C-alpha positions as CSV (number, residue, x, y, z in Angstrom):
1,M,-88.5,87.2,82.8
2,S,-85.5,90.3,83.9
3,E,-81.7,89.3,83.9
4,T,-82.2,89.8,87.8
5,A,-85.1,87.4,88.4
6,A,-82.8,85.2,86.0
7,R,-79.9,85.1,88.0
8,A,-82.4,84.8,90.9
9,T,-84.3,81.9,89.6
10,G,-80.9,80.7,88.8
11,A,-82.1,80.5,84.5
12,P,-79.9,81.9,82.3
13,A,-80.0,85.4,81.7
14,Q,-81.5,86.4,78.2
15,S,-80.5,89.8,76.3
16,G,-80.8,91.2,73.4
17,D,-83.7,90.9,70.7
18,A,-85.0,86.8,70.6
19,N,-84.2,86.6,66.7
20,R,-80.2,87.0,67.6
21,W,-79.3,83.4,66.7
22,K,-81.4,83.4,63.9
23,A,-80.0,86.7,62.8
24,L,-76.0,85.4,63.4
25,V,-77.2,82.6,60.5
26,F,-78.0,85.0,58.0
27,I,-74.9,87.5,58.8
28,A,-72.7,84.6,59.2
29,L,-73.5,83.4,55.4
30,A,-72.9,87.2,54.4
31,Q,-69.7,87.3,55.7
32,L,-68.8,83.4,54.1
33,M,-69.9,84.8,50.8
34,V,-67.3,88.0,51.3
35,V,-64.5,85.4,52.3
36,L,-65.0,83.1,49.8
37,D,-65.1,85.5,47.1
38,A,-61.1,86.4,48.1
39,T,-60.5,83.5,46.8
40,I,-62.8,81.4,44.8
41,V,-62.3,84.2,42.0
42,N,-57.9,83.2,42.0
43,I,-58.7,79.7,41.9
44,A,-61.0,80.9,38.1
45,L,-58.7,83.2,37.2
46,P,-56.6,81.4,34.4
47,S,-59.5,80.2,32.9
48,A,-61.3,83.7,32.9
49,Q,-57.6,85.1,31.4
50,T,-57.9,83.2,28.5
51,D,-62.1,83.1,27.9
52,L,-62.0,87.2,27.7
53,G,-58.0,87.9,26.5
54,I,-57.4,89.8,29.5
55,S,-53.6,90.2,29.1
56,D,-50.8,88.9,31.5
57,G,-50.0,92.4,32.2
58,N,-53.8,93.0,33.2
59,R,-54.9,89.8,34.4
60,Q,-53.6,91.8,38.1
61,W,-56.8,93.9,38.0
62,V,-59.3,90.9,38.7
63,V,-57.9,90.8,42.2
64,T,-56.2,94.5,42.3
65,A,-60.0,95.9,41.1
66,Y,-61.7,94.4,43.9
67,A,-58.7,94.8,46.5
68,L,-58.8,99.1,46.0
69,A,-61.8,99.7,46.1
70,F,-63.1,97.1,49.1
71,G,-59.8,97.9,51.2
72,G,-60.5,102.1,50.2
73,L,-63.8,102.3,50.9
74,L,-64.0,100.4,54.3
75,L,-64.2,103.2,56.2
76,F,-66.5,105.5,54.4
77,G,-68.6,102.1,54.4
78,G,-68.8,101.7,58.1
79,R,-70.1,105.2,58.7
80,I,-72.7,104.9,56.3
81,A,-73.9,101.9,58.4
82,D,-73.6,103.7,61.4
83,L,-75.6,106.5,59.4
84,W,-77.7,104.6,57.4
85,G,-78.5,102.5,60.3
86,R,-76.8,98.7,59.8
87,K,-79.2,96.4,58.9
88,R,-80.1,98.5,55.7
89,A,-76.5,98.7,54.8
90,F,-76.7,95.1,55.3
91,V,-79.4,94.3,52.6
92,I,-78.3,97.4,50.5
93,G,-74.5,95.2,50.7
94,L,-76.1,91.9,49.7
95,T,-78.0,93.3,47.2
96,G,-75.5,95.4,45.3
97,F,-73.1,92.2,45.5
98,A,-75.3,90.1,44.1
99,A,-75.9,92.2,41.0
100,A,-71.7,92.9,40.8
101,S,-72.0,89.5,40.8
102,A,-73.7,88.5,38.3
103,L,-72.0,91.3,36.2
104,G,-68.8,89.6,36.4
105,G,-70.3,86.2,35.4
106,A,-72.0,87.7,32.4
107,A,-68.6,89.8,31.2
108,T,-67.8,89.5,28.1
109,S,-64.6,91.7,27.9
110,G,-62.1,92.7,30.1
111,A,-63.2,95.8,30.5
112,M,-66.6,94.4,32.1
113,M,-65.1,91.8,34.2
114,F,-62.8,95.1,35.9
115,G,-65.9,96.8,36.6
116,A,-67.1,94.0,37.8
117,R,-65.5,93.3,40.7
118,A,-64.5,96.8,41.6
119,L,-68.7,96.4,41.7
120,Q,-68.1,94.0,44.7
121,G,-65.9,95.6,46.2
122,V,-67.4,99.5,47.0
123,F,-70.5,96.8,47.6
124,G,-68.4,94.1,49.9
125,A,-67.2,97.5,51.9
126,M,-70.7,98.5,53.0
127,L,-71.4,95.1,53.5
128,A,-68.5,94.1,55.5
129,P,-68.7,96.3,58.4
130,A,-72.7,96.1,58.8
131,A,-72.2,92.8,59.3
132,L,-69.6,92.7,62.4
133,S,-71.5,96.2,63.7
134,L,-74.4,94.4,63.9
135,L,-73.3,91.2,66.2
136,A,-71.3,93.9,67.6
137,V,-74.8,95.7,68.6
138,M,-77.0,92.1,68.7
139,F,-75.1,90.5,71.3
140,T,-75.0,92.2,74.8
141,D,-74.4,88.9,76.9
142,A,-70.9,87.7,77.3
143,K,-71.4,84.2,77.1
144,E,-73.7,84.7,73.8
145,R,-71.0,87.3,72.2
146,A,-68.2,84.6,73.0
147,K,-70.2,82.0,71.1
148,A,-71.7,84.0,68.8
149,F,-67.8,85.1,67.7
150,G,-67.1,82.4,67.8
151,I,-69.2,81.2,64.7
152,Y,-67.8,84.6,63.3
153,G,-64.0,84.1,63.6
154,A,-64.2,80.7,63.0
155,I,-66.5,81.7,59.1
156,A,-64.0,85.0,58.8
157,G,-60.8,82.2,58.8
158,G,-61.9,79.1,57.2
159,G,-63.9,80.4,54.6
160,G,-61.2,81.2,52.5
161,A,-59.9,78.0,52.3
162,V,-63.1,76.8,51.8
163,G,-63.3,79.0,48.1
164,F,-60.1,77.7,47.2
165,I,-62.4,74.1,47.1
166,L,-65.6,75.4,45.8
167,G,-63.3,77.2,43.4
168,G,-61.8,74.0,42.1
169,V,-65.3,72.5,41.6
170,L,-67.0,75.0,40.3
171,T,-63.7,75.4,37.5
172,E,-63.1,72.0,36.9
173,Y,-66.5,70.9,36.2
174,L,-69.2,73.7,35.2
175,D,-66.8,77.4,34.1
176,W,-65.4,79.8,35.9
177,R,-68.6,82.1,35.4
178,W,-70.0,80.5,38.5
179,T,-67.6,81.1,40.8
180,F,-69.6,84.3,40.2
181,F,-72.5,83.7,40.3
182,V,-72.4,81.2,43.1
183,N,-72.9,84.0,45.0
184,I,-75.7,84.9,43.9
185,P,-77.9,82.7,46.3
186,F,-75.6,83.0,48.8
187,A,-76.7,87.1,48.9
188,V,-80.1,86.5,48.2
189,V,-81.3,84.1,50.6
190,A,-78.9,86.3,53.6
191,A,-80.8,89.4,52.5
192,L,-84.2,87.9,52.9
193,G,-83.2,86.5,56.1
194,A,-81.7,90.0,57.5
195,Y,-84.8,91.7,56.0
196,F,-87.2,89.5,58.4
197,V,-85.7,88.6,60.8
198,I,-83.0,91.5,61.5
199,R,-84.1,93.8,64.2
200,E,-81.3,96.5,65.1
201,P,-81.4,97.7,68.4
202,E,-83.1,102.1,68.6
203,G,-80.7,104.5,69.1
204,G,-77.8,103.1,67.8
205,R,-77.5,105.6,65.0
206,N,-74.9,108.0,64.3
207,R,-76.9,111.3,62.2
208,N,-74.3,113.4,62.0
209,P,-73.7,114.5,58.7
210,L,-70.6,113.0,56.4
211,D,-67.6,114.3,57.2
212,I,-66.1,114.7,53.2
213,P,-62.8,115.8,53.3
214,G,-62.2,113.0,56.0
215,V,-64.0,110.3,53.2
216,L,-61.5,111.6,50.3
217,L,-58.9,111.4,52.2
218,S,-59.1,108.7,53.7
219,T,-60.1,106.8,50.2
220,L,-57.8,108.2,48.5
221,G,-54.5,107.6,51.2
222,L,-55.6,103.7,51.4
223,V,-56.5,103.4,47.6
224,S,-52.9,104.7,47.4
225,L,-50.9,102.3,49.8
226,V,-52.9,99.2,48.4
227,Y,-52.3,100.5,45.0
228,G,-49.2,101.1,45.7
229,F,-48.2,97.6,47.0
230,T,-49.7,95.8,44.3
231,R,-47.3,97.7,42.6
232,A,-44.8,96.8,44.5
233,E,-45.0,93.1,43.5
234,S,-45.1,93.4,39.6
235,D,-42.8,96.9,38.9
236,G,-40.2,96.3,41.9
237,W,-40.2,98.7,45.4
238,G,-37.9,101.2,43.4
239,D,-39.8,102.0,40.4
240,A,-40.8,105.7,40.5
241,T,-44.6,105.0,40.2
242,T,-44.6,103.1,43.8
243,V,-42.3,105.5,45.7
244,G,-44.5,108.2,44.3
245,L,-48.2,106.1,45.8
246,F,-46.1,105.2,48.8
247,V,-45.2,109.0,49.6
248,A,-49.0,109.9,48.5
249,S,-49.9,107.6,50.8
250,V,-48.5,108.7,53.9
251,V,-49.2,112.4,52.7
252,L,-53.0,111.8,52.8
253,L,-53.2,109.7,55.9
254,V,-51.4,112.2,57.5
255,A,-53.8,115.0,56.3
256,F,-56.9,112.3,56.9
257,V,-55.8,111.8,61.0
258,V,-55.5,115.9,61.4
259,T,-58.6,116.4,59.5
260,E,-60.4,114.1,62.2
261,T,-58.5,115.9,65.3
262,R,-60.2,118.9,64.1
263,I,-63.6,118.2,62.3
264,K,-66.9,118.4,65.0
265,A,-68.2,114.9,63.6
266,P,-65.0,113.0,61.9
267,L,-65.3,110.0,59.6
268,L,-63.2,108.0,62.5
269,P,-63.0,108.9,65.8
270,L,-59.9,108.9,67.4
271,R,-61.6,107.8,70.5
272,V,-61.9,104.5,68.4
273,V,-58.4,103.7,67.6
274,L,-56.6,104.9,70.5
275,D,-58.4,102.7,73.1
276,R,-55.4,100.4,73.9
277,N,-56.9,97.8,73.3
278,R,-58.9,98.6,70.6
279,G,-55.7,100.0,68.9
280,G,-53.4,96.6,69.4
281,I,-56.2,94.2,68.6
282,Y,-56.1,96.1,64.6
283,L,-52.6,96.5,64.7
284,S,-52.0,92.2,65.6
285,L,-54.7,91.4,63.8
286,G,-53.5,93.3,60.1
287,I,-49.8,92.2,61.2
288,A,-50.9,88.6,61.8
289,V,-52.9,88.8,58.4
290,I,-49.1,89.6,56.4
291,A,-48.2,86.3,57.5
292,M,-51.2,84.6,56.3
293,F,-52.1,85.5,53.2
294,G,-48.3,85.2,52.0
295,T,-48.5,82.3,53.5
296,F,-51.2,80.7,51.5
297,L,-49.9,82.2,48.5
298,F,-47.2,79.5,48.5
299,L,-49.0,76.7,49.9
300,T,-51.3,77.0,47.0
301,Y,-47.9,77.3,44.3
302,Y,-46.2,74.2,46.1
303,L,-49.0,72.1,46.6
304,Q,-49.9,72.9,42.8
305,V,-46.1,73.2,41.0
306,I,-43.8,72.1,42.9
307,K,-46.3,68.6,44.1
308,G,-48.5,68.6,41.1
309,F,-52.1,69.2,43.1
310,S,-55.2,69.5,41.0
311,P,-56.7,72.3,41.9
312,I,-59.7,70.6,43.7
313,K,-57.2,67.8,45.7
314,T,-55.4,71.8,46.8
315,G,-58.3,72.5,48.0
316,F,-59.2,70.0,50.2
317,A,-55.7,70.3,51.1
318,F,-56.7,73.0,53.1
319,L,-59.1,71.5,54.8
320,P,-57.5,70.5,58.2
321,M,-56.7,74.6,58.4
322,I,-60.1,75.4,58.4
323,A,-60.3,71.9,61.1
324,G,-58.1,74.0,62.9
325,M,-59.6,77.2,62.8
326,M,-62.9,75.7,63.5
327,V,-61.7,74.7,66.6
328,G,-59.7,76.9,68.1
329,S,-62.8,79.5,67.6
330,T,-65.5,77.4,69.0
331,Q,-64.0,75.3,71.3
332,I,-60.7,77.6,73.2
333,G,-61.5,81.0,72.3
334,A,-65.6,81.3,72.5
335,R,-65.3,78.5,75.6
336,L,-62.0,80.8,77.6
337,M,-63.0,84.5,76.3
338,T,-65.6,84.5,79.2
339,R,-62.5,83.2,81.8
340,V,-59.3,84.5,80.8
341,P,-58.2,88.0,79.7
342,A,-57.9,88.0,75.7
343,R,-54.2,88.2,75.6
344,T,-54.2,84.6,77.5
345,L,-55.5,83.5,74.2
346,M,-54.6,85.9,71.7
347,G,-50.9,85.6,72.4
348,P,-50.0,81.7,72.2
349,G,-52.7,81.4,69.5
350,F,-50.1,83.2,67.5
351,L,-47.3,82.0,68.8
352,V,-48.9,78.4,67.5
353,A,-49.6,79.3,64.5
354,A,-45.9,80.3,64.1
355,G,-45.2,77.0,65.6
356,G,-47.2,76.1,62.8
357,M,-44.8,77.8,60.1
358,L,-41.7,77.0,61.9
359,V,-42.8,73.5,60.3
360,M,-43.9,74.8,57.1
361,T,-40.4,75.6,56.8
362,Q,-38.7,72.7,56.7
363,M,-40.7,71.9,53.4
364,E,-38.3,70.7,49.9
365,I,-39.4,69.2,46.9
366,G,-39.6,65.4,48.2
367,S,-41.5,66.3,51.4
368,S,-44.7,64.3,51.8
369,Y,-47.7,66.3,53.0
370,A,-48.5,63.9,55.4
371,S,-45.3,64.8,57.9
372,T,-44.7,68.8,56.8
373,I,-47.8,70.2,55.9
374,L,-50.4,68.3,57.6
375,P,-49.5,69.2,60.5
376,A,-48.1,73.1,59.8
377,M,-51.7,73.4,58.9
378,L,-53.3,72.1,62.0
379,L,-51.2,74.4,64.3
380,L,-51.8,77.1,61.9
381,G,-55.3,77.4,62.0
382,L,-55.4,76.6,65.8
383,G,-53.3,78.9,66.4
384,M,-55.3,81.7,63.9
385,G,-58.8,80.1,65.2
386,T,-58.2,80.4,69.0
387,A,-56.4,83.7,68.3
388,F,-59.1,85.5,66.0
389,M,-61.9,84.7,67.9
390,P,-61.6,87.3,70.8
391,A,-59.6,90.0,68.7
392,M,-62.8,90.4,66.6
393,S,-65.5,90.8,69.7
394,L,-62.5,92.9,71.4
395,A,-62.2,95.3,68.5
396,T,-66.2,96.4,68.7
397,L,-66.5,96.0,73.1
398,G,-67.1,99.1,74.5
399,V,-67.2,101.2,71.8
400,E,-70.4,103.4,71.3
401,P,-73.2,102.2,69.1
402,R,-73.0,105.1,67.4
403,D,-68.9,104.3,66.3
404,A,-69.8,100.5,66.4
405,G,-69.9,100.7,62.1
406,V,-66.5,102.7,61.5
407,A,-65.1,100.5,64.6
408,S,-66.3,97.6,62.7
409,A,-64.9,98.7,59.6
410,M,-61.2,99.6,61.3
411,V,-61.4,95.7,61.7
412,N,-61.4,94.7,58.0
413,T,-59.1,97.7,56.9
414,S,-56.3,96.3,58.7
415,Q,-57.6,92.8,57.3
416,Q,-57.4,93.8,53.6
417,V,-54.1,96.6,53.8
418,G,-52.6,93.4,55.8
419,G,-53.7,91.4,52.7
420,A,-52.1,93.4,50.0
421,I,-49.1,94.5,51.9
422,G,-48.6,90.7,52.8
423,T,-49.2,89.2,49.2
424,A,-47.0,91.9,47.5
425,L,-44.3,92.0,50.2
426,L,-43.8,88.2,51.3
427,N,-43.9,87.6,46.9
428,T,-40.5,90.4,46.8
429,I,-38.5,88.3,49.3
430,A,-39.3,84.7,47.9
431,A,-38.4,86.3,44.3
432,S,-35.2,86.9,45.9
433,A,-34.4,84.1,47.5
434,T,-35.6,82.3,44.6
435,T,-33.5,84.1,42.1
436,A,-30.0,84.4,44.6
437,Y,-30.4,80.4,45.0
438,I,-30.7,79.2,41.2
439,K,-27.6,82.1,39.8
440,D,-26.0,80.0,43.0
441,H,-27.0,76.8,41.8
442,I,-27.2,76.6,38.0
443,A,-24.0,76.8,36.6
444,G,-23.7,72.9,38.0
445,A,-26.7,71.8,36.3
446,T,-25.5,70.4,32.8
447,S,-29.0,68.8,31.6
448,K,-32.0,70.5,30.9
449,S,-33.9,67.8,33.8
450,Q,-31.2,69.0,36.0
451,Q,-31.8,73.1,35.3
452,Q,-35.9,72.9,36.3
453,L,-34.9,70.5,39.6
454,V,-32.4,73.3,40.4
455,Q,-35.7,75.8,39.5
456,M,-38.1,73.9,41.4
457,E,-35.6,74.1,44.6
458,G,-35.0,77.3,44.2
459,A,-38.8,78.5,44.0
460,V,-39.1,76.3,47.6
461,H,-36.5,78.0,48.8
462,G,-38.1,81.2,48.4
463,Y,-40.6,80.4,49.9
464,A,-39.2,78.8,52.6
465,N,-37.5,82.0,53.0
466,A,-40.4,84.5,53.0
467,I,-42.5,82.0,55.7
468,W,-39.2,82.5,58.1
469,V,-40.4,85.9,57.4
470,A,-44.5,85.1,58.3
471,A,-43.2,83.2,61.6
472,G,-41.4,86.5,62.5
473,M,-44.4,88.6,62.1
474,L,-46.9,86.4,64.4
475,V,-44.4,86.6,66.7
476,L,-44.5,90.5,66.8
477,A,-48.3,90.1,66.8
478,A,-48.0,88.3,69.9
479,V,-45.4,90.6,71.5
480,I,-48.1,93.2,70.4
481,V,-50.8,91.8,72.0
482,V,-49.0,91.3,75.0
483,A,-47.5,94.9,75.6
484,F,-51.2,97.0,74.3
485,V,-53.9,94.4,75.1
486,N,-54.7,95.0,78.9
487,A,-58.7,94.1,78.9
488,G,-59.8,91.5,81.1
489,K,-61.6,88.9,81.5
490,P,-65.0,90.2,80.5
491,D,-68.1,90.2,83.6
492,T,-71.0,87.9,82.4
493,T,-73.8,90.7,83.1
494,T,-74.7,93.2,80.5
495,V,-75.0,96.9,80.9
496,A,-78.3,97.9,81.0
497,S,-79.9,100.3,78.1
498,G,-79.8,103.9,80.3
499,E,-79.5,108.0,79.8
500,G,-76.3,109.2,78.9
501,A,-73.1,106.9,78.8
502,Q,-74.9,104.0,79.7
503,D,-77.2,104.3,76.8
504,E,-73.8,104.7,74.5
505,A,-72.4,101.2,76.1
506,A,-75.0,98.5,76.1
507,V,-71.9,96.3,76.0
508,P,-70.2,93.7,78.0
509,V,-68.5,95.0,81.4
510,V,-64.7,94.4,81.0
511,A,-62.5,94.0,84.2
512,H,-59.3,95.4,84.0
């Protein structure tokens, strides 16, 4: 039945491929695997470090090797998806990620582990933008798009917290190696399902030759930026290497932008980021993720070190946030996205999350989970879920199909860079506040138990100071949304494919 006929008879309009909802299952499964991996390895890190004899100075590379490869190659991965086809890039990314996970689980040395994590980052950088851009080109009806991105957004937001639970269970009851091996069944099922179910729309590829200068400049620039923040956390902001990395990243990224304005087939067409709505989404998401990633870190330490929770109990303590994200994404964001402008969901969503952060700043050593952490997590999850869902959809709305992979990669890049910045920046703020507190109060502690109490109070004081900054960042994200994002509610029609410009915009019409 055609869409016009459907409207005349009152039947629901159909759009896209008939298997698109089945495809969503496998796309969501792959996204869950990638997001889980970001946190599940952190829980297993102490055990893996002991088994493999990795020094304290080198243990950061288990996380950093992945972050550098993933963050640095995302734009390249998005362009590969546009060139090869999203389905092919998606399946190759899954296959490679599974192989790298098997290598990590079988690691016999630190070097082998670091290499496996870097390979995971390489294939993750191909997989993540391919997954999001598949959704962008397969779901073109506004209401269906809202539902699909609601599910995707909930998984993207809540999967990290699930990783804490799964990581704790696998490490405590099996072995740290299973935090790598568990990726393999996820990847195999998703790859097989994608191969047989996904039918990518025709005519959406970008067959222009690769922009090699753009690839090199963007990759080196992003790697320098991510590594700079990683170094700042461990060696300080004034360290010569840290400063050098930041200077290099600025020079390389400026050179990248200049190159993209002059080349015929750029890696990142500036039309993708100069659109005020997409630009506002990328910027606000990056800032919001800075706040969110740092808070995950502090909550984990607070619950395990200060409150004495086990890894498994800590993972379960994050469940209210997951519940809040699910409700915010699927029940608020998805239901209202086709009825109200995106900024009326995103702005208040970030502010609700900031409210959760403010509740969290009140935590003390003796605070109960039920009175402080639980309501804070619920508000944080509800706000972020409500904001993330329309953000994920709007970030690729209106983009030409040939640019869908790069636009999707920009969403992931803003989050990945935001996560690296958040961990380093907020950790530094917390450490400085802790040091100052202990220095001011340690003189009055005469016994060992009093000194230990002052150190714990100092740690909590540091967490609270950093979370105040995180709350401010969420307010800033809300301001950016209100200032830049002016797209109205999506119309419930779908732009028909045709010749010329219409053929390159088979997406919901947006009323301004």
